[in-house]
C-alpha positions, 0 to 999 in steps of 0.5 A, a space after each residue: 742192357 742200354 740204360 737211359 734217363 727220363 727227364 722232367 723237362 727243365 729248361 735250366 737243367 741241361 747239365 743233367 743230360 750232359 752228365 748222363 752222357 759222360 757217365 755212359 747213359 745211352 738215351 735221354 727221354 724228355 718228358 712232354 707235359 705242358 702243365 708241369 714242366 718246361 717244353 720238351 722240344 726247347 730243352 731238346 734243342 739245348 741238349 742237342 747242342 751241348 751233347 755229342 753221343 747220347 741219343 735224344 728224343 721225347 719221353 714221350 710226346 703226347 698225341 692228344 696235345 700236339 697235332 701229328 704235323 707239329 710233333 713231326 716238324 718238332 722232332 725233325 728240327 731236333 734231328 737237324 741239330 743232332 742227326 742220327 741220334 734223335 728218336 721220337 717217343 709217342 704216347 696217347 697221353 696220361 698226365 699231360 692230358 689228365 691234368 687238364 681234366 681230359 682223357 688220353 686218346 682212345 685206341 682208334 684215334 691213337 691208331 689214326 694218329 700213328 698212321 699219320 705221324 710215322 710217314 711224316 717223320 720220314 718226310 713222306 706224305 700222310 693223310 690228315 683227316 679233317 671232318 670227312 675229308 682226307 687231305 694229303 700233307 707233307 713237309 714241303 721245304 725240308 731243304 736248307 737245314 730247316 729239318 732233317 729226314 735223311 737220318 732216320 728217326 726211330 718211332 717208339 710207341 708207348 703202351 701198357 696193355 694189349 691194344 696199345 702195345 699192339 699199336 706199337 707192333 703195328 706202327 713202331 720201331 720199338 715200344 716204351 713199356 711199363 716195368 715188367 714185374 719179372 722177366 716172364 711178363 716180357 713174353 706176354 708183352 711180346 705176344 701183344 706187340 707181335 699180334 699188332 704186327 700181324 694185323 698189318 701182315 708183318 712178322 716182327 723181328 725181336 732182334 730189331 724191335 727196340 723195347 724200353 721200360 720206364 722205372 727208377 733203380 735204387 742200389 740198396 746198401 748191405 742190410 738197408 731197409 727198403 723203406 729207409 729215408 734214402 730209398 724213399 728220397 730217391 724213388 719215392 716220386 716214381 712210386 707215388 706217380 703210379 698211385 696217381 695213375 691207378 687213381 685215375 684208372 679207378 675214377 675214370 674206368 672203375 678199375 680196381 687198384 692193384 694188390 700192392 695199393 690195397 693197404 693204402 687205398 682207402 686213405 688215399 682216396 679220402 685224401 683226394 676227396 678233400 679236394 673240390 671235384 672241379 679242380 681235383 684233376 689239378 691235385 692228383 698229379 702234384 709233384 708228379 715224378 719230381 717229389 712227394 708231397 708231405 701228406 702223401 709220404 706215409 703212402 710209401 710203404 714197402 709194398 708200394 716201393 717194391 712193386 713200382 721201383 727196382 730195388 735191390 743190392 748190386 748183385 740182386 739188380 744185376 741178376 734181374 737186369 740179366 733176366 730182363 735182357 735175356 727176355 728181350 728188354 733192350 733198355 731200362 729208362 730211370 726217372 729218379 726223384 728231382 732232388 736226388 736225381 744226380 745221386 741216382 744217376 751216378 750210383 747207377 752208372 757206377 754200380 750197374 753201367 760201368 761196373 767191372 765185368 
């Protein structure tokens, strides 16, 4: 199993990526959310100049905020600094668009976007839809080191359901997944991905298609409660971000909250309804994947924490990781809370990545 780290892009926090490389993490995924964090490509450029081995890329770039040509030129520029270790993660959008009061791209326009950007990141020609016209575009000056298309840039498509993971199978070299509840769920994910590959007449090779799951990990001490202050400090932000997501799904699409949120749901909805509707989109994702607002801390119940993060003793986590790897998951990408990120980075490296075999 590879271990990567997802990072809330911070222009003054490049040392964190350097440390991840030293500790044996294989990938650094720089998150793209323009109303929350620093620009991901600026951070990637600095990281590329200061690292040697860790794979660097977007985690994930947002199709709804940057045209395909812009994203392609940006990631190819990073590839010119870090050739052979640059990747491109891309999604339809969640926080980056919702925090502006806008929805993510729907499946059809996301499909069109992927049809454009996959050839563009190879330096090939793509067709740009402009009104009724299809305009051929490509990077026409790839020479002299402006960009690098010679070293392959793998494309990893983010998806959570059958349609979006179908697009990953149709267009991508890999997929970015929500964390499987157990190894058995991976088989369902594979069915959705393979169905997408069949739509283009291809048979997907599970041995070469790269899968990554976003989560965070806390290694419990013997006898430590899941609801201990330490656990909440290390993974609370990830847990609350899933509550934010569920609320958006509920208010936009009337989707019922998952079972593990039912105990907190009514109180959480009442909390958000205190904020004016016209600006509520700014409040929903406050602290997103970095910290938990004081008024939200009581929503971090054992049910919420267990359902949204990987928690367990060292032995329990190793067993679960082995099961996920056997089911075809290639990488766990962790996103710890901001203030405790170094603690988690070192603990996961010590207890899981570099543990004695």
